[in-house]
N, CA, C and O atoms as CSV, one atom per row, in Angstrom:
chain,resi,resn,atom,element,x,y,z
A,1,MET,N,N,3.458,0.860,-3.872
A,1,MET,CA,C,3.131,0.724,-5.174
A,1,MET,C,C,4.502,0.090,-5.945
A,1,MET,O,O,5.590,0.618,-5.715
A,2,VAL,N,N,4.428,-0.790,-6.650
A,2,VAL,CA,C,5.602,-1.522,-7.392
A,2,VAL,C,C,5.949,-0.846,-8.476
A,2,VAL,O,O,5.061,-0.503,-9.256
A,3,GLN,N,N,7.308,-0.523,-8.737
A,3,GLN,CA,C,7.723,0.008,-10.015
A,3,GLN,C,C,8.126,-0.981,-11.148
A,3,GLN,O,O,8.513,-2.117,-10.871
A,4,THR,N,N,8.038,-0.570,-12.315
A,4,THR,CA,C,8.388,-1.444,-13.118
A,4,THR,C,C,9.160,-0.800,-14.322
A,4,THR,O,O,9.391,0.409,-14.286
A,5,THR,N,N,9.547,-1.525,-15.333
A,5,THR,CA,C,10.378,-0.714,-16.317
A,5,THR,C,C,9.643,-0.055,-17.283
A,5,THR,O,O,8.415,-0.138,-17.261
A,6,ASN,N,N,10.316,0.699,-18.273
A,6,ASN,CA,C,9.276,1.313,-19.330
A,6,ASN,C,C,9.214,0.297,-20.544
A,6,ASN,O,O,8.936,0.695,-21.675
A,7,ASN,N,N,9.462,-0.919,-20.288
A,7,ASN,CA,C,9.123,-2.011,-21.587
A,7,ASN,C,C,7.512,-1.866,-21.786
A,7,ASN,O,O,6.615,-1.692,-20.961
A,8,LYS,N,N,7.497,-1.996,-23.091
A,8,LYS,CA,C,5.651,-1.960,-23.527
A,8,LYS,C,C,4.902,-2.904,-22.875
A,8,LYS,O,O,3.714,-2.614,-22.732
A,9,GLN,N,N,5.316,-4.068,-22.394
A,9,GLN,CA,C,4.538,-4.932,-21.797
A,9,GLN,C,C,4.152,-4.665,-20.308
A,9,GLN,O,O,3.121,-5.075,-19.776
A,10,TYR,N,N,4.977,-4.033,-19.802
A,10,TYR,CA,C,4.576,-3.496,-18.446
A,10,TYR,C,C,3.893,-2.272,-18.528
A,10,TYR,O,O,3.197,-1.953,-17.563
A,11,ASP,N,N,3.966,-1.490,-19.552
A,11,ASP,CA,C,3.069,-0.281,-19.508
A,11,ASP,C,C,1.661,-0.955,-19.419
A,11,ASP,O,O,0.912,-0.776,-18.460
A,12,LEU,N,N,1.353,-1.764,-20.520
A,12,LEU,CA,C,0.235,-2.363,-20.438
A,12,LEU,C,C,-0.577,-3.109,-18.944
A,12,LEU,O,O,-1.759,-3.206,-18.615
A,13,GLU,N,N,0.747,-3.553,-18.284
A,13,GLU,CA,C,0.243,-4.089,-17.083
A,13,GLU,C,C,-0.141,-2.803,-16.094
A,13,GLU,O,O,-1.144,-2.780,-15.381
A,14,ASP,N,N,0.602,-2.003,-16.164
A,14,ASP,CA,C,0.180,-0.810,-15.527
A,14,ASP,C,C,-1.087,-0.316,-15.937
A,14,ASP,O,O,-1.970,-0.196,-15.087
A,15,ARG,N,N,-1.297,-0.016,-17.112
A,15,ARG,CA,C,-2.550,0.684,-17.570
A,15,ARG,C,C,-3.857,-0.485,-17.271
A,15,ARG,O,O,-4.990,-0.005,-17.275
A,16,THR,N,N,-3.758,-1.569,-17.087
A,16,THR,CA,C,-4.821,-2.698,-16.703
A,16,THR,C,C,-5.239,-2.431,-15.168
A,16,THR,O,O,-6.378,-2.357,-14.706
A,17,LEU,N,N,-3.726,-2.279,-14.363
A,17,LEU,CA,C,-3.920,-1.996,-12.989
A,17,LEU,C,C,-4.611,-0.709,-12.741
A,17,LEU,O,O,-5.499,-0.718,-11.888
A,18,LYS,N,N,-4.317,0.478,-13.402
A,18,LYS,CA,C,-4.866,1.844,-13.287
A,18,LYS,C,C,-6.430,1.649,-13.623
A,18,LYS,O,O,-7.211,2.274,-12.906
A,19,PHE,N,N,-6.940,0.868,-14.610
A,19,PHE,CA,C,-8.397,0.565,-14.937
A,19,PHE,C,C,-8.991,-0.076,-13.918
A,19,PHE,O,O,-10.049,0.401,-13.507
A,20,ALA,N,N,-8.454,-1.282,-13.287
A,20,ALA,CA,C,-8.856,-1.941,-12.009
A,20,ALA,C,C,-8.997,-0.867,-10.836
A,20,ALA,O,O,-10.013,-0.809,-10.144
A,21,ARG,N,N,-8.080,-0.158,-10.693
A,21,ARG,CA,C,-8.064,0.887,-9.496
A,21,ARG,C,C,-9.194,2.011,-9.705
A,21,ARG,O,O,-9.792,2.545,-8.771
A,22,SER,N,N,-9.381,2.266,-10.933
A,22,SER,CA,C,-10.158,3.365,-11.328
A,22,SER,C,C,-11.734,2.657,-11.006
A,22,SER,O,O,-12.614,3.366,-10.520
A,23,VAL,N,N,-11.927,1.536,-11.253
A,23,VAL,CA,C,-13.159,0.794,-11.268
A,23,VAL,C,C,-13.690,0.744,-10.089
A,23,VAL,O,O,-14.833,1.076,-9.773
A,24,ARG,N,N,-12.512,0.155,-9.163
A,24,ARG,CA,C,-12.987,0.060,-7.570
A,24,ARG,C,C,-13.371,1.339,-7.108
A,24,ARG,O,O,-14.376,1.466,-6.408
A,25,ASP,N,N,-12.586,2.402,-7.469
A,25,ASP,CA,C,-13.084,3.763,-6.902
A,25,ASP,C,C,-14.412,4.155,-7.506
A,25,ASP,O,O,-15.151,4.831,-6.790
A,26,PHE,N,N,-14.784,3.863,-8.597
A,26,PHE,CA,C,-16.147,4.244,-9.045
A,26,PHE,C,C,-17.270,3.323,-8.421
A,26,PHE,O,O,-18.388,3.754,-8.136
A,27,VAL,N,N,-16.847,1.951,-8.229
A,27,VAL,CA,C,-17.762,1.191,-7.504
A,27,VAL,C,C,-18.364,1.676,-6.246
A,27,VAL,O,O,-19.538,1.632,-5.881
A,28,ASN,N,N,-17.139,2.228,-5.558
A,28,ASN,CA,C,-17.249,2.473,-4.379
A,28,ASN,C,C,-18.317,3.921,-4.144
A,28,ASN,O,O,-19.030,4.123,-3.162
A,29,LYS,N,N,-18.192,4.647,-5.137
A,29,LYS,CA,C,-18.937,5.820,-5.362
A,29,LYS,C,C,-20.597,5.747,-5.779
A,29,LYS,O,O,-21.381,6.693,-5.702
A,30,LEU,N,N,-20.879,4.493,-6.198
A,30,LEU,CA,C,-22.352,4.362,-6.703
A,30,LEU,C,C,-23.044,4.350,-5.603
A,30,LEU,O,O,-22.584,4.225,-4.468
A,31,PRO,N,N,-24.492,4.519,-5.994
A,31,PRO,CA,C,-25.531,4.735,-4.966
A,31,PRO,C,C,-25.774,3.116,-4.692
A,31,PRO,O,O,-25.810,2.173,-5.483
A,32,LYS,N,N,-25.938,3.179,-3.161
A,32,LYS,CA,C,-25.944,1.897,-2.649
A,32,LYS,C,C,-27.194,1.244,-2.760
A,32,LYS,O,O,-27.991,1.376,-1.832
A,33,THR,N,N,-27.558,0.417,-3.952
A,33,THR,CA,C,-28.903,-0.284,-4.237
A,33,THR,C,C,-28.256,-1.582,-4.433
A,33,THR,O,O,-27.058,-1.836,-4.559
A,34,ALA,N,N,-29.391,-2.441,-4.434
A,34,ALA,CA,C,-29.234,-4.011,-4.193
A,34,ALA,C,C,-28.759,-4.292,-5.744
A,34,ALA,O,O,-27.964,-5.222,-5.878
A,35,ALA,N,N,-29.093,-3.706,-6.721
A,35,ALA,CA,C,-28.674,-4.065,-8.054
A,35,ALA,C,C,-27.144,-3.658,-8.374
A,35,ALA,O,O,-26.477,-4.286,-9.196
A,36,ASN,N,N,-26.671,-2.606,-7.686
A,36,ASN,CA,C,-25.464,-1.795,-7.846
A,36,ASN,C,C,-24.487,-2.723,-6.997
A,36,ASN,O,O,-23.296,-2.857,-7.280
A,37,PHE,N,N,-25.056,-3.288,-6.030
A,37,PHE,CA,C,-24.206,-4.184,-5.057
A,37,PHE,C,C,-23.706,-5.318,-5.924
A,37,PHE,O,O,-22.520,-5.651,-5.917
A,38,GLU,N,N,-24.640,-5.918,-6.683
A,38,GLU,CA,C,-24.555,-6.969,-7.262
A,38,GLU,C,C,-23.505,-6.850,-8.749
A,38,GLU,O,O,-22.498,-7.502,-9.027
A,39,TYR,N,N,-24.024,-6.031,-9.329
A,39,TYR,CA,C,-23.257,-5.586,-10.668
A,39,TYR,C,C,-22.122,-5.232,-10.501
A,39,TYR,O,O,-21.277,-5.603,-11.315
A,40,GLY,N,N,-21.755,-4.415,-9.407
A,40,GLY,CA,C,-20.683,-3.971,-8.801
A,40,GLY,C,C,-19.529,-4.832,-8.526
A,40,GLY,O,O,-18.363,-4.654,-8.877
A,41,LYS,N,N,-20.023,-5.770,-7.861
A,41,LYS,CA,C,-19.194,-7.008,-7.446
A,41,LYS,C,C,-18.726,-7.748,-8.561
A,41,LYS,O,O,-17.601,-8.246,-8.522
A,42,ARG,N,N,-19.640,-7.908,-9.792
A,42,ARG,CA,C,-19.242,-8.506,-10.938
A,42,ARG,C,C,-18.163,-7.558,-11.763
A,42,ARG,O,O,-17.185,-8.054,-12.323
A,43,LEU,N,N,-18.391,-6.421,-11.773
A,43,LEU,CA,C,-17.556,-5.501,-12.598
A,43,LEU,C,C,-16.425,-5.426,-11.846
A,43,LEU,O,O,-15.422,-5.513,-12.553
A,44,LEU,N,N,-16.168,-5.281,-10.539
A,44,LEU,CA,C,-14.754,-5.563,-9.926
A,44,LEU,C,C,-14.260,-6.669,-10.245
A,44,LEU,O,O,-13.089,-6.506,-10.589
A,45,ARG,N,N,-14.606,-7.794,-10.302
A,45,ARG,CA,C,-13.980,-9.026,-10.589
A,45,ARG,C,C,-13.501,-9.252,-12.050
A,45,ARG,O,O,-12.509,-9.955,-12.242
A,46,SER,N,N,-14.238,-8.623,-13.196
A,46,SER,CA,C,-13.888,-8.671,-14.417
A,46,SER,C,C,-12.923,-7.683,-14.655
A,46,SER,O,O,-11.900,-7.951,-15.284
A,47,SER,N,N,-13.168,-6.489,-14.182
A,47,SER,CA,C,-11.989,-5.361,-14.439
A,47,SER,C,C,-10.655,-6.027,-13.712
A,47,SER,O,O,-9.671,-6.074,-14.449
A,48,GLY,N,N,-10.523,-6.426,-12.687
A,48,GLY,CA,C,-9.074,-6.924,-12.044
A,48,GLY,C,C,-8.606,-8.336,-12.793
A,48,GLY,O,O,-7.437,-8.714,-12.719
A,49,SER,N,N,-9.508,-8.995,-13.439
A,49,SER,CA,C,-9.062,-10.074,-14.175
A,49,SER,C,C,-8.223,-9.750,-15.341
A,49,SER,O,O,-7.230,-10.383,-15.698
A,50,ILE,N,N,-8.764,-8.612,-15.949
A,50,ILE,CA,C,-7.880,-8.210,-17.215
A,50,ILE,C,C,-6.387,-8.144,-16.903
A,50,ILE,O,O,-5.582,-8.846,-17.514
A,51,GLY,N,N,-6.052,-7.340,-16.000
A,51,GLY,CA,C,-4.588,-7.463,-15.478
A,51,GLY,C,C,-3.912,-8.530,-15.102
A,51,GLY,O,O,-2.765,-8.799,-15.459
A,52,ALA,N,N,-4.617,-9.182,-14.356
A,52,ALA,CA,C,-4.232,-10.370,-13.841
A,52,ALA,C,C,-3.733,-11.546,-14.770
A,52,ALA,O,O,-2.734,-12.254,-14.644
A,53,ASN,N,N,-4.832,-11.549,-15.856
A,53,ASN,CA,C,-4.481,-12.524,-17.000
A,53,ASN,C,C,-3.542,-11.906,-17.911
A,53,ASN,O,O,-2.810,-12.691,-18.515
A,54,TYR,N,N,-3.432,-10.930,-18.092
A,54,TYR,CA,C,-2.055,-10.068,-18.756
A,54,TYR,C,C,-0.927,-10.360,-18.257
A,54,TYR,O,O,0.027,-10.591,-19.000
A,55,ILE,N,N,-0.797,-10.414,-16.703
A,55,ILE,CA,C,0.298,-10.684,-16.123
A,55,ILE,C,C,0.696,-12.332,-16.416
A,55,ILE,O,O,1.838,-12.738,-16.633
A,56,GLU,N,N,-0.257,-12.974,-16.375
A,56,GLU,CA,C,-0.105,-14.382,-16.648
A,56,GLU,C,C,0.354,-14.708,-18.102
A,56,GLU,O,O,1.180,-15.608,-18.254
A,57,ALA,N,N,-0.061,-14.129,-19.024
A,57,ALA,CA,C,0.190,-14.013,-20.031
A,57,ALA,C,C,1.575,-13.743,-20.437
A,57,ALA,O,O,2.042,-14.310,-21.425
A,58,ASN,N,N,2.281,-12.888,-19.720
A,58,ASN,CA,C,3.506,-12.439,-19.963
A,58,ASN,C,C,4.553,-13.668,-19.492
A,58,ASN,O,O,5.623,-13.944,-20.035
A,59,GLU,N,N,4.081,-14.180,-18.592
A,59,GLU,CA,C,4.763,-15.437,-17.956
A,59,GLU,C,C,4.412,-16.529,-18.517
A,59,GLU,O,O,4.558,-17.533,-17.820
A,60,SER,N,N,3.960,-16.684,-19.639
A,60,SER,CA,C,3.373,-18.116,-20.348
A,60,SER,C,C,4.577,-18.831,-20.563
A,60,SER,O,O,5.742,-18.438,-20.505
A,61,LEU,N,N,4.038,-20.104,-20.858
A,61,LEU,CA,C,5.224,-21.351,-21.261
A,61,LEU,C,C,4.997,-21.357,-22.421
A,61,LEU,O,O,6.023,-21.898,-22.834
A,62,SER,N,N,4.233,-21.097,-23.527
A,62,SER,CA,C,4.144,-21.225,-24.539
A,62,SER,C,C,3.171,-20.136,-25.284
A,62,SER,O,O,2.461,-19.324,-24.692
A,63,LYS,N,N,3.288,-20.293,-26.778
A,63,LYS,CA,C,2.656,-19.558,-27.597
A,63,LYS,C,C,0.962,-19.632,-27.489
A,63,LYS,O,O,0.131,-18.725,-27.508
A,64,LYS,N,N,0.810,-21.086,-27.367
A,64,LYS,CA,C,-0.749,-21.307,-27.029
A,64,LYS,C,C,-1.273,-21.023,-26.007
A,64,LYS,O,O,-2.487,-20.851,-25.891
A,65,ASP,N,N,-0.299,-20.910,-24.936
A,65,ASP,CA,C,-1.109,-20.365,-23.638
A,65,ASP,C,C,-1.195,-18.944,-23.334
A,65,ASP,O,O,-2.005,-18.424,-22.567
A,66,PHE,N,N,-0.054,-18.220,-24.178
A,66,PHE,CA,C,-0.142,-16.876,-24.235
A,66,PHE,C,C,-1.247,-16.114,-25.015
A,66,PHE,O,O,-1.823,-15.052,-24.779
A,67,ALA,N,N,-1.356,-17.085,-26.098
A,67,ALA,CA,C,-2.961,-16.531,-26.882
A,67,ALA,C,C,-3.993,-16.899,-26.003
A,67,ALA,O,O,-4.920,-16.104,-25.848
A,68,MET,N,N,-3.989,-17.973,-25.398
A,68,MET,CA,C,-5.467,-18.266,-24.433
A,68,MET,C,C,-5.436,-16.998,-23.448
A,68,MET,O,O,-6.517,-16.446,-23.240
A,69,ARG,N,N,-4.306,-16.502,-22.838
A,69,ARG,CA,C,-4.588,-15.821,-21.722
A,69,ARG,C,C,-4.872,-14.380,-22.138
A,69,ARG,O,O,-5.540,-13.608,-21.450
A,70,VAL,N,N,-4.296,-14.059,-23.361
A,70,VAL,CA,C,-4.700,-12.739,-23.899
A,70,VAL,C,C,-6.239,-12.791,-24.444
A,70,VAL,O,O,-6.886,-11.748,-24.540
A,71,LYS,N,N,-6.783,-14.040,-24.792
A,71,LYS,CA,C,-8.104,-14.063,-25.086
A,71,LYS,C,C,-9.188,-13.695,-24.035
A,71,LYS,O,O,-10.236,-13.068,-24.183
A,72,ILE,N,N,-8.557,-14.348,-22.770
A,72,ILE,CA,C,-9.422,-14.390,-21.681
A,72,ILE,C,C,-9.185,-12.649,-21.384
A,72,ILE,O,O,-10.200,-12.180,-20.868
A,73,CYS,N,N,-8.242,-11.758,-21.564
A,73,CYS,CA,C,-8.303,-10.567,-20.917
A,73,CYS,C,C,-9.094,-9.725,-21.992
A,73,CYS,O,O,-9.510,-8.612,-21.673
A,74,LYS,N,N,-9.324,-10.257,-23.331
A,74,LYS,CA,C,-10.194,-9.387,-24.311
A,74,LYS,C,C,-11.461,-9.695,-23.576
A,74,LYS,O,O,-12.115,-8.694,-23.283
A,75,LYS,N,N,-12.034,-11.027,-23.155
A,75,LYS,CA,C,-13.033,-11.598,-22.915
A,75,LYS,C,C,-13.635,-10.522,-21.464
A,75,LYS,O,O,-14.703,-9.914,-21.403
A,76,GLU,N,N,-12.757,-10.570,-20.638
A,76,GLU,CA,C,-12.981,-9.957,-19.325
A,76,GLU,C,C,-13.074,-8.261,-19.475
A,76,GLU,O,O,-13.604,-7.489,-18.675
A,77,ALA,N,N,-12.473,-7.971,-20.600
A,77,ALA,CA,C,-12.704,-6.556,-20.763
A,77,ALA,C,C,-14.262,-6.120,-21.316
A,77,ALA,O,O,-14.903,-5.110,-21.026
A,78,LYS,N,N,-14.641,-7.257,-22.224
A,78,LYS,CA,C,-15.735,-7.054,-22.870
A,78,LYS,C,C,-17.032,-7.237,-21.838
A,78,LYS,O,O,-18.101,-6.636,-21.948
A,79,GLU,N,N,-16.728,-8.085,-20.941
A,79,GLU,CA,C,-17.592,-8.420,-19.893
A,79,GLU,C,C,-17.676,-7.159,-18.888
A,79,GLU,O,O,-18.789,-6.902,-18.429
A,80,SER,N,N,-16.618,-6.382,-18.527
A,80,SER,CA,C,-16.581,-5.065,-17.839
A,80,SER,C,C,-17.452,-4.057,-18.527
A,80,SER,O,O,-18.124,-3.258,-17.875
A,81,ARG,N,N,-17.446,-4.082,-19.754
A,81,ARG,CA,C,-18.159,-3.105,-20.487
A,81,ARG,C,C,-19.776,-3.390,-20.166
A,81,ARG,O,O,-20.617,-2.570,-19.800
A,82,TYR,N,N,-19.930,-4.771,-20.414
A,82,TYR,CA,C,-21.480,-5.109,-19.610
A,82,TYR,C,C,-21.875,-4.806,-18.520
A,82,TYR,O,O,-23.035,-4.439,-18.331
A,83,TRP,N,N,-20.887,-4.911,-17.481
A,83,TRP,CA,C,-21.419,-4.521,-16.141
A,83,TRP,C,C,-21.435,-3.015,-15.829
A,83,TRP,O,O,-21.964,-2.487,-14.851
A,84,LEU,N,N,-20.730,-2.385,-16.876
A,84,LEU,CA,C,-20.538,-0.970,-16.847
A,84,LEU,C,C,-21.995,-0.557,-17.158
A,84,LEU,O,O,-22.684,0.146,-16.417
A,85,ASN,N,N,-22.318,-0.992,-18.148
A,85,ASN,CA,C,-23.715,-0.553,-18.792
A,85,ASN,C,C,-25.016,-0.699,-17.719
A,85,ASN,O,O,-26.079,-0.078,-17.753
A,86,LEU,N,N,-24.584,-1.703,-16.781
A,86,LEU,CA,C,-25.863,-2.309,-16.067
A,86,LEU,C,C,-25.641,-1.382,-14.741
A,86,LEU,O,O,-26.663,-0.874,-14.277
A,87,VAL,N,N,-24.574,-1.153,-14.179
A,87,VAL,CA,C,-24.788,-0.104,-12.904
A,87,VAL,C,C,-25.413,1.138,-13.018
A,87,VAL,O,O,-25.464,1.611,-14.153
A,88,ASP,N,N,-25.872,1.737,-12.150
A,88,ASP,CA,C,-26.734,2.560,-12.129
A,88,ASP,C,C,-26.121,3.927,-11.430
A,88,ASP,O,O,-26.343,4.056,-10.226
A,89,PRO,N,N,-25.386,4.928,-12.086
A,89,PRO,CA,C,-24.790,5.983,-11.276
A,89,PRO,C,C,-25.901,7.024,-10.760
A,89,PRO,O,O,-25.611,8.073,-10.185
A,90,GLY,N,N,-26.921,6.694,-10.979
A,90,GLY,CA,C,-28.025,7.721,-10.269
A,90,GLY,C,C,-28.026,8.603,-11.090
A,90,GLY,O,O,-27.929,8.468,-12.310
A,91,ASN,N,N,-28.193,10.103,-10.157
A,91,ASN,CA,C,-28.479,11.241,-10.965
A,91,ASN,C,C,-27.282,12.073,-11.055
A,91,ASN,O,O,-27.306,13.181,-11.590
A,92,GLY,N,N,-26.077,11.477,-10.460
A,92,GLY,CA,C,-24.998,12.291,-10.545
A,92,GLY,C,C,-24.369,12.302,-11.959
A,92,GLY,O,O,-24.199,11.318,-12.679
A,93,GLU,N,N,-24.027,13.690,-12.251
A,93,GLU,CA,C,-23.614,13.925,-13.817
A,93,GLU,C,C,-22.214,13.395,-13.846
A,93,GLU,O,O,-21.818,12.752,-14.819
A,94,GLU,N,N,-21.270,13.701,-12.564
A,94,GLU,CA,C,-20.063,13.285,-12.438
A,94,GLU,C,C,-19.778,11.756,-12.683
A,94,GLU,O,O,-18.879,11.377,-13.434
A,95,LEU,N,N,-20.592,10.928,-12.007
A,95,LEU,CA,C,-20.504,9.616,-11.886
A,95,LEU,C,C,-20.660,9.148,-13.407
A,95,LEU,O,O,-19.799,8.540,-14.044
A,96,GLU,N,N,-21.834,9.517,-13.840
A,96,GLU,CA,C,-22.086,9.239,-15.385
A,96,GLU,C,C,-20.865,9.330,-16.427
A,96,GLU,O,O,-20.440,8.367,-17.066
A,97,LYS,N,N,-20.399,10.568,-16.490
A,97,LYS,CA,C,-19.035,10.786,-16.896
A,97,LYS,C,C,-17.820,9.849,-16.571
A,97,LYS,O,O,-16.950,9.488,-17.364
A,98,GLU,N,N,-17.914,9.591,-15.502
A,98,GLU,CA,C,-16.738,8.534,-15.070
A,98,GLU,C,C,-17.082,7.300,-15.549
A,98,GLU,O,O,-16.186,6.519,-15.868
A,99,GLN,N,N,-18.418,6.951,-15.668
A,99,GLN,CA,C,-18.814,5.503,-16.192
A,99,GLN,C,C,-18.460,5.396,-17.680
A,99,GLN,O,O,-17.867,4.418,-18.135
A,100,ASN,N,N,-18.838,6.414,-18.396
A,100,ASN,CA,C,-18.646,6.708,-19.776
A,100,ASN,C,C,-16.873,6.648,-19.935
A,100,ASN,O,O,-16.440,6.199,-20.996
A,101,SER,N,N,-16.276,6.924,-19.292
A,101,SER,CA,C,-14.614,7.039,-19.272
A,101,SER,C,C,-14.230,5.741,-19.479
A,101,SER,O,O,-13.637,5.211,-20.419
A,102,LEU,N,N,-14.740,5.239,-18.266
A,102,LEU,CA,C,-14.182,3.507,-17.918
A,102,LEU,C,C,-14.549,2.946,-18.981
A,102,LEU,O,O,-13.729,2.263,-19.595
A,103,PHE,N,N,-16.191,3.132,-19.572
A,103,PHE,CA,C,-16.520,2.030,-20.660
A,103,PHE,C,C,-15.425,2.238,-22.090
A,103,PHE,O,O,-15.089,1.407,-22.934
A,104,GLY,N,N,-15.113,3.474,-21.966
A,104,GLY,CA,C,-14.186,3.944,-23.386
A,104,GLY,C,C,-12.854,2.957,-23.146
A,104,GLY,O,O,-12.336,2.242,-24.004
A,105,GLU,N,N,-12.427,3.112,-21.719
A,105,GLU,CA,C,-11.105,2.243,-21.616
A,105,GLU,C,C,-11.274,0.817,-21.554
A,105,GLU,O,O,-10.249,0.200,-21.843
A,106,ALA,N,N,-12.340,0.073,-21.239
A,106,ALA,CA,C,-12.734,-1.162,-21.618
A,106,ALA,C,C,-12.856,-1.381,-22.820
A,106,ALA,O,O,-12.661,-2.539,-23.189
A,107,THR,N,N,-13.226,-0.325,-23.852
A,107,THR,CA,C,-13.308,-0.778,-25.101
A,107,THR,C,C,-12.017,-0.724,-25.951
A,107,THR,O,O,-11.792,-1.372,-26.973
A,108,GLU,N,N,-11.222,0.157,-25.344
A,108,GLU,CA,C,-9.744,0.185,-25.875
A,108,GLU,C,C,-8.976,-0.952,-25.687
A,108,GLU,O,O,-8.276,-1.464,-26.561
A,109,SER,N,N,-9.119,-1.400,-24.402
A,109,SER,CA,C,-8.664,-2.574,-24.144
A,109,SER,C,C,-8.989,-3.916,-24.920
A,109,SER,O,O,-8.144,-4.718,-25.319
A,110,MET,N,N,-10.235,-4.009,-25.051
A,110,MET,CA,C,-10.759,-4.976,-26.209
A,110,MET,C,C,-9.916,-4.914,-27.448
A,110,MET,O,O,-9.324,-5.887,-27.915
A,111,LYS,N,N,-9.902,-3.762,-27.922
A,111,LYS,CA,C,-9.242,-3.514,-29.212
A,111,LYS,C,C,-7.657,-3.894,-29.202
A,111,LYS,O,O,-7.099,-4.621,-30.024
A,112,ILE,N,N,-7.033,-3.214,-28.045
A,112,ILE,CA,C,-5.720,-3.865,-27.964
A,112,ILE,C,C,-5.386,-5.367,-27.720
A,112,ILE,O,O,-4.388,-5.824,-28.278
A,113,PHE,N,N,-6.057,-6.072,-27.019
A,113,PHE,CA,C,-5.889,-7.378,-26.854
A,113,PHE,C,C,-6.355,-8.107,-27.977
A,113,PHE,O,O,-5.798,-9.177,-28.225
A,114,GLY,N,N,-7.435,-7.645,-28.818
A,114,GLY,CA,C,-7.530,-8.243,-30.284
A,114,GLY,C,C,-6.159,-7.935,-31.059
A,114,GLY,O,O,-5.643,-8.765,-31.807
A,115,SER,N,N,-5.738,-6.949,-30.869
A,115,SER,CA,C,-4.766,-6.648,-31.898
A,115,SER,C,C,-3.388,-7.329,-31.520
A,115,SER,O,O,-2.555,-7.627,-32.376
A,116,ILE,N,N,-3.205,-7.570,-30.044
A,116,ILE,CA,C,-2.038,-8.480,-29.643
A,116,ILE,C,C,-2.411,-9.769,-30.251
A,116,ILE,O,O,-1.559,-10.375,-30.900
A,117,LEU,N,N,-3.514,-10.217,-30.118
A,117,LEU,CA,C,-4.037,-11.670,-30.763
A,117,LEU,C,C,-3.521,-11.906,-32.005
A,117,LEU,O,O,-2.726,-12.814,-32.251
A,118,GLU,N,N,-4.046,-10.935,-32.983
A,118,GLU,CA,C,-3.938,-10.933,-34.296
A,118,GLU,C,C,-2.323,-11.297,-34.607
A,118,GLU,O,O,-1.918,-12.176,-35.367
A,119,GLY,N,N,-1.482,-10.326,-33.765
A,119,GLY,CA,C,-0.250,-10.313,-33.804
A,119,GLY,C,C,0.630,-11.520,-33.524
A,119,GLY,O,O,1.693,-11.787,-34.083
A,120,SER,N,N,-0.019,-12.239,-32.518
A,120,SER,CA,C,0.644,-13.514,-32.269
A,120,SER,C,C,0.338,-14.954,-32.990
A,120,SER,O,O,0.653,-16.098,-32.662
A,121,LYS,N,N,-0.385,-14.452,-34.081
A,121,LYS,CA,C,-0.786,-15.691,-34.756
A,121,LYS,C,C,0.524,-15.895,-35.746
A,121,LYS,O,O,0.578,-16.861,-36.507
């Protein structure tokens, strides 16, 4: 695991990495159905894309590039919520709680990236 400084931008990088890892672990526990397989793949992509695009935003060459990357982060967080709504945790109460927690984190990410966008104008 890579260590980073306590700078706020890196805290958000760590947070998005933790979210992507949590989603990965969640998807691996889901019941093995055709729908969960397809939705899970899309959920994995969108959840990982949030952090990847935020890292790119932090390395952006212009304010316009930064704003575009942050917009993508927000969009991917919103998409992650969509796929989280579609996967079926089955009858597992624990998996359903995990799903709700991840949904909440995706919602918070949307709000955070929306706030960053407002502040960058």
